LOVO-452764 format. One record per residue (C-alpha): residue number from 1; residue in three letters; x, y, z. Coordinates in steps of 0.25 Angstrom, whole numbers, plus 2048, in hexadecimal, padded with zeros to 3 digits. Each point is the difference from the previous one (the first is absolute). Last residue first. Layout:
BEGIN
<pt><resi>NUM</resi><resn>ALA</resn><xx>X</xx><yy>Y</yy><zz>Z</zz></pt>
...
! end
This chain:
BEGIN
<pt><resi>203</resi><resn>ARG</resn><xx>5E3</xx><yy>785</yy><zz>35C</zz></pt>
<pt><resi>202</resi><resn>LYS</resn><xx>80B</xx><yy>804</yy><zz>7F6</zz></pt>
<pt><resi>201</resi><resn>PRO</resn><xx>80D</xx><yy>7FA</yy><zz>803</zz></pt>
<pt><resi>200</resi><resn>GLU</resn><xx>80C</xx><yy>809</yy><zz>804</zz></pt>
<pt><resi>199</resi><resn>GLU</resn><xx>809</xx><yy>804</yy><zz>7F5</zz></pt>
<pt><resi>198</resi><resn>ILE</resn><xx>80E</xx><yy>7FC</yy><zz>7FE</zz></pt>
<pt><resi>197</resi><resn>PHE</resn><xx>806</xx><yy>807</yy><zz>7F4</zz></pt>
<pt><resi>196</resi><resn>PHE</resn><xx>80A</xx><yy>7F9</yy><zz>7F8</zz></pt>
<pt><resi>195</resi><resn>LEU</resn><xx>7F8</xx><yy>7FF</yy><zz>7F3</zz></pt>
<pt><resi>194</resi><resn>ARG</resn><xx>7FD</xx><yy>80F</yy><zz>802</zz></pt>
<pt><resi>193</resi><resn>PRO</resn><xx>80E</xx><yy>803</yy><zz>7FB</zz></pt>
<pt><resi>192</resi><resn>ASP</resn><xx>7FC</xx><yy>7FC</yy><zz>7F2</zz></pt>
<pt><resi>191</resi><resn>LEU</resn><xx>80C</xx><yy>7F9</yy><zz>7FA</zz></pt>
<pt><resi>190</resi><resn>LYS</resn><xx>809</xx><yy>804</yy><zz>7F4</zz></pt>
<pt><resi>189</resi><resn>VAL</resn><xx>809</xx><yy>7F4</yy><zz>7FC</zz></pt>
<pt><resi>188</resi><resn>ASN</resn><xx>80E</xx><yy>7FE</yy><zz>805</zz></pt>
<pt><resi>187</resi><resn>ALA</resn><xx>7FF</xx><yy>7F1</yy><zz>7FE</zz></pt>
<pt><resi>186</resi><resn>ARG</resn><xx>7F6</xx><yy>7F7</yy><zz>7F9</zz></pt>
<pt><resi>185</resi><resn>MET</resn><xx>7FE</xx><yy>7F2</yy><zz>805</zz></pt>
<pt><resi>184</resi><resn>GLU</resn><xx>7F8</xx><yy>7F5</yy><zz>7F8</zz></pt>
<pt><resi>183</resi><resn>SER</resn><xx>803</xx><yy>7F6</yy><zz>80B</zz></pt>
<pt><resi>182</resi><resn>LEU</resn><xx>802</xx><yy>800</yy><zz>80F</zz></pt>
<pt><resi>181</resi><resn>ALA</resn><xx>800</xx><yy>7F3</yy><zz>80A</zz></pt>
<pt><resi>180</resi><resn>VAL</resn><xx>7FC</xx><yy>803</yy><zz>80E</zz></pt>
<pt><resi>179</resi><resn>THR</resn><xx>803</xx><yy>7F6</yy><zz>80B</zz></pt>
<pt><resi>178</resi><resn>THR</resn><xx>7FC</xx><yy>802</yy><zz>80E</zz></pt>
<pt><resi>177</resi><resn>THR</resn><xx>806</xx><yy>7F9</yy><zz>80C</zz></pt>
<pt><resi>176</resi><resn>LEU</resn><xx>7FB</xx><yy>800</yy><zz>80F</zz></pt>
<pt><resi>175</resi><resn>GLY</resn><xx>80B</xx><yy>7FF</yy><zz>80A</zz></pt>
<pt><resi>174</resi><resn>GLN</resn><xx>7F9</xx><yy>808</yy><zz>80B</zz></pt>
<pt><resi>173</resi><resn>PRO</resn><xx>809</xx><yy>80C</yy><zz>7FD</zz></pt>
<pt><resi>172</resi><resn>ASP</resn><xx>7FC</xx><yy>800</yy><zz>7F2</zz></pt>
<pt><resi>171</resi><resn>VAL</resn><xx>807</xx><yy>7F8</yy><zz>7F4</zz></pt>
<pt><resi>170</resi><resn>VAL</resn><xx>7FF</xx><yy>807</yy><zz>7F3</zz></pt>
<pt><resi>169</resi><resn>ILE</resn><xx>803</xx><yy>7FA</yy><zz>7F2</zz></pt>
<pt><resi>168</resi><resn>TRP</resn><xx>803</xx><yy>809</yy><zz>7F4</zz></pt>
<pt><resi>167</resi><resn>GLN</resn><xx>7FF</xx><yy>7FD</yy><zz>7F2</zz></pt>
<pt><resi>166</resi><resn>ARG</resn><xx>805</xx><yy>804</yy><zz>7F2</zz></pt>
<pt><resi>165</resi><resn>LEU</resn><xx>809</xx><yy>80C</yy><zz>802</zz></pt>
<pt><resi>164</resi><resn>GLU</resn><xx>808</xx><yy>802</yy><zz>7F3</zz></pt>
<pt><resi>163</resi><resn>LEU</resn><xx>80F</xx><yy>7FF</yy><zz>7FD</zz></pt>
<pt><resi>162</resi><resn>PRO</resn><xx>801</xx><yy>7FD</yy><zz>7F1</zz></pt>
<pt><resi>161</resi><resn>SER</resn><xx>806</xx><yy>7F6</yy><zz>801</zz></pt>
<pt><resi>160</resi><resn>ASP</resn><xx>7FF</xx><yy>7FC</yy><zz>80F</zz></pt>
<pt><resi>159</resi><resn>ALA</resn><xx>7F1</xx><yy>7FE</yy><zz>802</zz></pt>
<pt><resi>158</resi><resn>PHE</resn><xx>7FE</xx><yy>805</yy><zz>80E</zz></pt>
<pt><resi>157</resi><resn>VAL</resn><xx>7FA</xx><yy>7F9</yy><zz>80D</zz></pt>
<pt><resi>156</resi><resn>MET</resn><xx>7FE</xx><yy>809</yy><zz>80C</zz></pt>
<pt><resi>155</resi><resn>THR</resn><xx>800</xx><yy>7F9</yy><zz>80D</zz></pt>
<pt><resi>154</resi><resn>ILE</resn><xx>7FA</xx><yy>809</yy><zz>80C</zz></pt>
<pt><resi>153</resi><resn>SER</resn><xx>802</xx><yy>7FD</yy><zz>80E</zz></pt>
<pt><resi>152</resi><resn>GLY</resn><xx>7F8</xx><yy>801</yy><zz>80E</zz></pt>
<pt><resi>151</resi><resn>GLN</resn><xx>7FF</xx><yy>80B</yy><zz>80B</zz></pt>
<pt><resi>150</resi><resn>ASP</resn><xx>809</xx><yy>7F8</yy><zz>809</zz></pt>
<pt><resi>149</resi><resn>PRO</resn><xx>80D</xx><yy>805</yy><zz>7F9</zz></pt>
<pt><resi>148</resi><resn>GLU</resn><xx>7FC</xx><yy>80E</yy><zz>805</zz></pt>
<pt><resi>147</resi><resn>ASP</resn><xx>80D</xx><yy>809</yy><zz>7FE</zz></pt>
<pt><resi>146</resi><resn>PRO</resn><xx>806</xx><yy>7F6</yy><zz>7F6</zz></pt>
<pt><resi>145</resi><resn>ASP</resn><xx>7F3</xx><yy>801</yy><zz>7F7</zz></pt>
<pt><resi>144</resi><resn>VAL</resn><xx>7FF</xx><yy>7F3</yy><zz>7F9</zz></pt>
<pt><resi>143</resi><resn>ALA</resn><xx>805</xx><yy>7FC</yy><zz>7F2</zz></pt>
<pt><resi>142</resi><resn>THR</resn><xx>7FF</xx><yy>7F4</yy><zz>7F7</zz></pt>
<pt><resi>141</resi><resn>VAL</resn><xx>806</xx><yy>801</yy><zz>7F2</zz></pt>
<pt><resi>140</resi><resn>ARG</resn><xx>7FC</xx><yy>7F6</yy><zz>7F6</zz></pt>
<pt><resi>139</resi><resn>MET</resn><xx>807</xx><yy>801</yy><zz>7F2</zz></pt>
<pt><resi>138</resi><resn>GLN</resn><xx>7FB</xx><yy>7FA</yy><zz>7F4</zz></pt>
<pt><resi>137</resi><resn>GLY</resn><xx>806</xx><yy>7FB</yy><zz>7F2</zz></pt>
<pt><resi>136</resi><resn>SER</resn><xx>7FF</xx><yy>7F1</yy><zz>804</zz></pt>
<pt><resi>135</resi><resn>SER</resn><xx>805</xx><yy>801</yy><zz>80E</zz></pt>
<pt><resi>134</resi><resn>ARG</resn><xx>806</xx><yy>80B</yy><zz>809</zz></pt>
<pt><resi>133</resi><resn>GLU</resn><xx>7FE</xx><yy>801</yy><zz>80F</zz></pt>
<pt><resi>132</resi><resn>ILE</resn><xx>803</xx><yy>80C</yy><zz>808</zz></pt>
<pt><resi>131</resi><resn>SER</resn><xx>7FF</xx><yy>800</yy><zz>80F</zz></pt>
<pt><resi>130</resi><resn>GLN</resn><xx>7FD</xx><yy>807</yy><zz>80D</zz></pt>
<pt><resi>129</resi><resn>VAL</resn><xx>800</xx><yy>80E</yy><zz>7FB</zz></pt>
<pt><resi>128</resi><resn>ALA</resn><xx>7FD</xx><yy>80C</yy><zz>809</zz></pt>
<pt><resi>127</resi><resn>HIS</resn><xx>80E</xx><yy>805</yy><zz>803</zz></pt>
<pt><resi>126</resi><resn>GLU</resn><xx>7FB</xx><yy>80E</yy><zz>7FB</zz></pt>
<pt><resi>125</resi><resn>LYS</resn><xx>80D</xx><yy>803</yy><zz>7F9</zz></pt>
<pt><resi>124</resi><resn>ARG</resn><xx>7FF</xx><yy>7F6</yy><zz>7F5</zz></pt>
<pt><resi>123</resi><resn>LEU</resn><xx>7F1</xx><yy>800</yy><zz>7FE</zz></pt>
<pt><resi>122</resi><resn>ASP</resn><xx>801</xx><yy>80F</yy><zz>7FC</zz></pt>
<pt><resi>121</resi><resn>VAL</resn><xx>7F1</xx><yy>804</yy><zz>7FD</zz></pt>
<pt><resi>120</resi><resn>ARG</resn><xx>7FC</xx><yy>80F</yy><zz>800</zz></pt>
<pt><resi>119</resi><resn>LYS</resn><xx>7F2</xx><yy>804</yy><zz>802</zz></pt>
<pt><resi>118</resi><resn>LYS</resn><xx>7FC</xx><yy>7F3</yy><zz>807</zz></pt>
<pt><resi>117</resi><resn>LEU</resn><xx>7F5</xx><yy>7F8</yy><zz>7FA</zz></pt>
<pt><resi>116</resi><resn>LEU</resn><xx>808</xx><yy>7F2</yy><zz>7FF</zz></pt>
<pt><resi>115</resi><resn>ILE</resn><xx>805</xx><yy>801</yy><zz>80E</zz></pt>
<pt><resi>114</resi><resn>LYS</resn><xx>7F3</xx><yy>805</yy><zz>805</zz></pt>
<pt><resi>113</resi><resn>LEU</resn><xx>7F9</xx><yy>7F3</yy><zz>7FB</zz></pt>
<pt><resi>112</resi><resn>PRO</resn><xx>806</xx><yy>7FA</yy><zz>80D</zz></pt>
<pt><resi>111</resi><resn>THR</resn><xx>7F4</xx><yy>805</yy><zz>808</zz></pt>
<pt><resi>110</resi><resn>SER</resn><xx>800</xx><yy>808</yy><zz>80D</zz></pt>
<pt><resi>109</resi><resn>ASN</resn><xx>805</xx><yy>80D</yy><zz>7F8</zz></pt>
<pt><resi>108</resi><resn>LEU</resn><xx>7F3</xx><yy>800</yy><zz>7F8</zz></pt>
<pt><resi>107</resi><resn>PRO</resn><xx>7F8</xx><yy>802</yy><zz>80D</zz></pt>
<pt><resi>106</resi><resn>ILE</resn><xx>7F4</xx><yy>7F7</yy><zz>7FF</zz></pt>
<pt><resi>105</resi><resn>ARG</resn><xx>7F1</xx><yy>805</yy><zz>7FE</zz></pt>
<pt><resi>104</resi><resn>ASP</resn><xx>7F4</xx><yy>7F7</yy><zz>7FF</zz></pt>
<pt><resi>103</resi><resn>LEU</resn><xx>7F4</xx><yy>805</yy><zz>7F8</zz></pt>
<pt><resi>102</resi><resn>THR</resn><xx>7F2</xx><yy>7F9</yy><zz>7FF</zz></pt>
<pt><resi>101</resi><resn>ASN</resn><xx>7F4</xx><yy>800</yy><zz>7F6</zz></pt>
<pt><resi>100</resi><resn>LEU</resn><xx>7FE</xx><yy>7F1</yy><zz>803</zz></pt>
<pt><resi>99</resi><resn>ARG</resn><xx>800</xx><yy>7FC</yy><zz>7F2</zz></pt>
<pt><resi>98</resi><resn>LYS</resn><xx>80A</xx><yy>80B</yy><zz>7FC</zz></pt>
<pt><resi>97</resi><resn>ASP</resn><xx>80A</xx><yy>7FB</yy><zz>80A</zz></pt>
<pt><resi>96</resi><resn>TYR</resn><xx>80A</xx><yy>80B</yy><zz>800</zz></pt>
<pt><resi>95</resi><resn>VAL</resn><xx>80E</xx><yy>800</yy><zz>805</zz></pt>
<pt><resi>94</resi><resn>GLY</resn><xx>807</xx><yy>80D</yy><zz>801</zz></pt>
<pt><resi>93</resi><resn>VAL</resn><xx>80F</xx><yy>800</yy><zz>801</zz></pt>
<pt><resi>92</resi><resn>TRP</resn><xx>805</xx><yy>80D</yy><zz>807</zz></pt>
<pt><resi>91</resi><resn>THR</resn><xx>80B</xx><yy>80A</yy><zz>7FF</zz></pt>
<pt><resi>90</resi><resn>GLY</resn><xx>803</xx><yy>801</yy><zz>7F1</zz></pt>
<pt><resi>89</resi><resn>ASP</resn><xx>7F2</xx><yy>7FE</yy><zz>7FB</zz></pt>
<pt><resi>88</resi><resn>ALA</resn><xx>800</xx><yy>7F0</yy><zz>800</zz></pt>
<pt><resi>87</resi><resn>ILE</resn><xx>7F3</xx><yy>7FB</yy><zz>7FA</zz></pt>
<pt><resi>86</resi><resn>VAL</resn><xx>7FA</xx><yy>7F2</yy><zz>800</zz></pt>
<pt><resi>85</resi><resn>LEU</resn><xx>7F2</xx><yy>7FD</yy><zz>7FB</zz></pt>
<pt><resi>84</resi><resn>ALA</resn><xx>7FA</xx><yy>7F2</yy><zz>804</zz></pt>
<pt><resi>83</resi><resn>PRO</resn><xx>7F3</xx><yy>7FA</yy><zz>7FC</zz></pt>
<pt><resi>82</resi><resn>ASN</resn><xx>806</xx><yy>7F4</yy><zz>7F9</zz></pt>
<pt><resi>81</resi><resn>PRO</resn><xx>7F4</xx><yy>7FA</yy><zz>7F8</zz></pt>
<pt><resi>80</resi><resn>PRO</resn><xx>803</xx><yy>809</yy><zz>7F8</zz></pt>
<pt><resi>79</resi><resn>LYS</resn><xx>80C</xx><yy>806</yy><zz>7FA</zz></pt>
<pt><resi>78</resi><resn>TYR</resn><xx>80A</xx><yy>807</yy><zz>80A</zz></pt>
<pt><resi>77</resi><resn>GLU</resn><xx>806</xx><yy>80E</yy><zz>7FF</zz></pt>
<pt><resi>76</resi><resn>PHE</resn><xx>80D</xx><yy>801</yy><zz>806</zz></pt>
<pt><resi>75</resi><resn>ARG</resn><xx>806</xx><yy>80E</yy><zz>803</zz></pt>
<pt><resi>74</resi><resn>LEU</resn><xx>80E</xx><yy>804</yy><zz>804</zz></pt>
<pt><resi>73</resi><resn>ARG</resn><xx>806</xx><yy>80D</yy><zz>805</zz></pt>
<pt><resi>72</resi><resn>GLY</resn><xx>80C</xx><yy>802</yy><zz>809</zz></pt>
<pt><resi>71</resi><resn>PRO</resn><xx>80B</xx><yy>807</yy><zz>7F7</zz></pt>
<pt><resi>70</resi><resn>ARG</resn><xx>7FE</xx><yy>7FB</yy><zz>7F6</zz></pt>
<pt><resi>69</resi><resn>ARG</resn><xx>7F3</xx><yy>7FF</yy><zz>7F8</zz></pt>
<pt><resi>68</resi><resn>LEU</resn><xx>7FA</xx><yy>7F2</yy><zz>7FD</zz></pt>
<pt><resi>67</resi><resn>TYR</resn><xx>7F3</xx><yy>7FC</yy><zz>7FA</zz></pt>
<pt><resi>66</resi><resn>PHE</resn><xx>7FB</xx><yy>7F2</yy><zz>800</zz></pt>
<pt><resi>65</resi><resn>THR</resn><xx>7F5</xx><yy>7F9</yy><zz>7F8</zz></pt>
<pt><resi>64</resi><resn>GLY</resn><xx>7F8</xx><yy>7F3</yy><zz>803</zz></pt>
<pt><resi>63</resi><resn>GLU</resn><xx>801</xx><yy>7F1</yy><zz>804</zz></pt>
<pt><resi>62</resi><resn>SER</resn><xx>7FD</xx><yy>7F7</yy><zz>80B</zz></pt>
<pt><resi>61</resi><resn>LEU</resn><xx>804</xx><yy>7F1</yy><zz>801</zz></pt>
<pt><resi>60</resi><resn>ASP</resn><xx>7FC</xx><yy>7F6</yy><zz>80B</zz></pt>
<pt><resi>59</resi><resn>GLY</resn><xx>80B</xx><yy>7F7</yy><zz>804</zz></pt>
<pt><resi>58</resi><resn>ASP</resn><xx>7FC</xx><yy>7FF</yy><zz>80E</zz></pt>
<pt><resi>57</resi><resn>PRO</resn><xx>808</xx><yy>80C</yy><zz>805</zz></pt>
<pt><resi>56</resi><resn>GLY</resn><xx>7FD</xx><yy>808</yy><zz>7F3</zz></pt>
<pt><resi>55</resi><resn>VAL</resn><xx>808</xx><yy>801</yy><zz>7F4</zz></pt>
<pt><resi>54</resi><resn>GLN</resn><xx>800</xx><yy>80E</yy><zz>7FA</zz></pt>
<pt><resi>53</resi><resn>VAL</resn><xx>800</xx><yy>804</yy><zz>7F1</zz></pt>
<pt><resi>52</resi><resn>PHE</resn><xx>804</xx><yy>80E</yy><zz>7FC</zz></pt>
<pt><resi>51</resi><resn>ARG</resn><xx>7FE</xx><yy>809</yy><zz>7F4</zz></pt>
<pt><resi>50</resi><resn>GLY</resn><xx>807</xx><yy>80D</yy><zz>7FD</zz></pt>
<pt><resi>49</resi><resn>GLU</resn><xx>804</xx><yy>80E</yy><zz>804</zz></pt>
<pt><resi>48</resi><resn>MET</resn><xx>80D</xx><yy>806</yy><zz>804</zz></pt>
<pt><resi>47</resi><resn>THR</resn><xx>805</xx><yy>80E</yy><zz>805</zz></pt>
<pt><resi>46</resi><resn>SER</resn><xx>80D</xx><yy>806</yy><zz>803</zz></pt>
<pt><resi>45</resi><resn>VAL</resn><xx>808</xx><yy>7F4</yy><zz>7FC</zz></pt>
<pt><resi>44</resi><resn>GLY</resn><xx>80F</xx><yy>804</yy><zz>7FE</zz></pt>
<pt><resi>43</resi><resn>ASN</resn><xx>803</xx><yy>7FF</yy><zz>80F</zz></pt>
<pt><resi>42</resi><resn>LEU</resn><xx>7FB</xx><yy>7F1</yy><zz>7FF</zz></pt>
<pt><resi>41</resi><resn>TYR</resn><xx>80A</xx><yy>7FE</yy><zz>7F4</zz></pt>
<pt><resi>40</resi><resn>ASN</resn><xx>80B</xx><yy>807</yy><zz>807</zz></pt>
<pt><resi>39</resi><resn>SER</resn><xx>7FE</xx><yy>7F7</yy><zz>80D</zz></pt>
<pt><resi>38</resi><resn>ILE</resn><xx>800</xx><yy>7F4</yy><zz>7F8</zz></pt>
<pt><resi>37</resi><resn>ARG</resn><xx>80D</xx><yy>803</yy><zz>7F9</zz></pt>
<pt><resi>36</resi><resn>ALA</resn><xx>807</xx><yy>804</yy><zz>80D</zz></pt>
<pt><resi>35</resi><resn>LEU</resn><xx>7FA</xx><yy>7F3</yy><zz>806</zz></pt>
<pt><resi>34</resi><resn>ASP</resn><xx>806</xx><yy>7F8</yy><zz>7F5</zz></pt>
<pt><resi>33</resi><resn>ARG</resn><xx>80E</xx><yy>806</yy><zz>802</zz></pt>
<pt><resi>32</resi><resn>MET</resn><xx>7FF</xx><yy>7FD</yy><zz>80F</zz></pt>
<pt><resi>31</resi><resn>ASP</resn><xx>7FC</xx><yy>7F2</yy><zz>7FD</zz></pt>
<pt><resi>30</resi><resn>ALA</resn><xx>80C</xx><yy>7FE</yy><zz>7F7</zz></pt>
<pt><resi>29</resi><resn>GLY</resn><xx>809</xx><yy>805</yy><zz>80A</zz></pt>
<pt><resi>28</resi><resn>SER</resn><xx>7FA</xx><yy>7F6</yy><zz>80A</zz></pt>
<pt><resi>27</resi><resn>LEU</resn><xx>7F6</xx><yy>802</yy><zz>80B</zz></pt>
<pt><resi>26</resi><resn>ALA</resn><xx>803</xx><yy>7F9</yy><zz>80D</zz></pt>
<pt><resi>25</resi><resn>ALA</resn><xx>807</xx><yy>80C</yy><zz>805</zz></pt>
<pt><resi>24</resi><resn>SER</resn><xx>7F2</xx><yy>807</yy><zz>802</zz></pt>
<pt><resi>23</resi><resn>ALA</resn><xx>7FD</xx><yy>7F8</yy><zz>80C</zz></pt>
<pt><resi>22</resi><resn>PRO</resn><xx>7F4</xx><yy>7F7</yy><zz>7FF</zz></pt>
<pt><resi>21</resi><resn>PRO</resn><xx>7F2</xx><yy>805</yy><zz>801</zz></pt>
<pt><resi>20</resi><resn>PRO</resn><xx>7F7</xx><yy>7FA</yy><zz>80A</zz></pt>
<pt><resi>19</resi><resn>LEU</resn><xx>7F7</xx><yy>7F5</yy><zz>7FB</zz></pt>
<pt><resi>18</resi><resn>VAL</resn><xx>7F1</xx><yy>801</yy><zz>7FE</zz></pt>
<pt><resi>17</resi><resn>PRO</resn><xx>7F9</xx><yy>7F2</yy><zz>801</zz></pt>
<pt><resi>16</resi><resn>VAL</resn><xx>7F6</xx><yy>7FC</yy><zz>7F5</zz></pt>
<pt><resi>15</resi><resn>ALA</resn><xx>7F1</xx><yy>7FE</yy><zz>802</zz></pt>
<pt><resi>14</resi><resn>VAL</resn><xx>7F8</xx><yy>802</yy><zz>7F3</zz></pt>
<pt><resi>13</resi><resn>ALA</resn><xx>7F9</xx><yy>80D</yy><zz>7FC</zz></pt>
<pt><resi>12</resi><resn>ALA</resn><xx>7F7</xx><yy>809</yy><zz>7F8</zz></pt>
<pt><resi>11</resi><resn>LEU</resn><xx>803</xx><yy>80E</yy><zz>7FC</zz></pt>
<pt><resi>10</resi><resn>ALA</resn><xx>7F3</xx><yy>808</yy><zz>801</zz></pt>
<pt><resi>9</resi><resn>ALA</resn><xx>7F6</xx><yy>7FA</yy><zz>809</zz></pt>
<pt><resi>8</resi><resn>ALA</resn><xx>809</xx><yy>7F7</yy><zz>808</zz></pt>
<pt><resi>7</resi><resn>LEU</resn><xx>80C</xx><yy>809</yy><zz>800</zz></pt>
<pt><resi>6</resi><resn>PHE</resn><xx>7F9</xx><yy>80C</yy><zz>804</zz></pt>
<pt><resi>5</resi><resn>THR</resn><xx>7F7</xx><yy>7F9</yy><zz>80A</zz></pt>
<pt><resi>4</resi><resn>ARG</resn><xx>80C</xx><yy>7FA</yy><zz>806</zz></pt>
<pt><resi>3</resi><resn>ARG</resn><xx>806</xx><yy>80E</yy><zz>801</zz></pt>
<pt><resi>2</resi><resn>ILE</resn><xx>7F3</xx><yy>805</yy><zz>807</zz></pt>
<pt><resi>1</resi><resn>MET</resn><xx>800</xx><yy>7F4</yy><zz>80A</zz></pt>
! end
């Protein structure tokens, strides 16, 4: 129930089945070269901030500001009327409902976002990638945790030239999908560590 609350309040969803990862042999030499390039790009981003737009399960839009610091830290500040604030502190994902003054905690390792937020990413060695799709100057890389394939998936959408993360799509264990589009991004900027502190709501 907590995970449903997380995706409903913070990263909205549509039902999509989660597929098991294929064998790594299904990836071509070109796929492996692109995975090396993407891994190097992700490892070169220590921090990032920018804007996001999120599509809800029924087509509702939310927007706001995001902050990312690898490893393990992420913050989504939503504009009203969405009451959510989402913070990953390296261990937990805290989901605040500012309207109800509540906080739910989810282990970060139980979400597919951990693939994106790892200290060191090597998509070639982790056997996490399900597929790579290329079209119109974009690459879509879908990955799961090979140790826990039932925990969901993450699809990262990159502009190809220059390589830049533009979107991610998360599917949770219940098959609920969240799409987040990124814009106005600035990489490797100084971020206040307090942005990623999960604090209990004041009563």
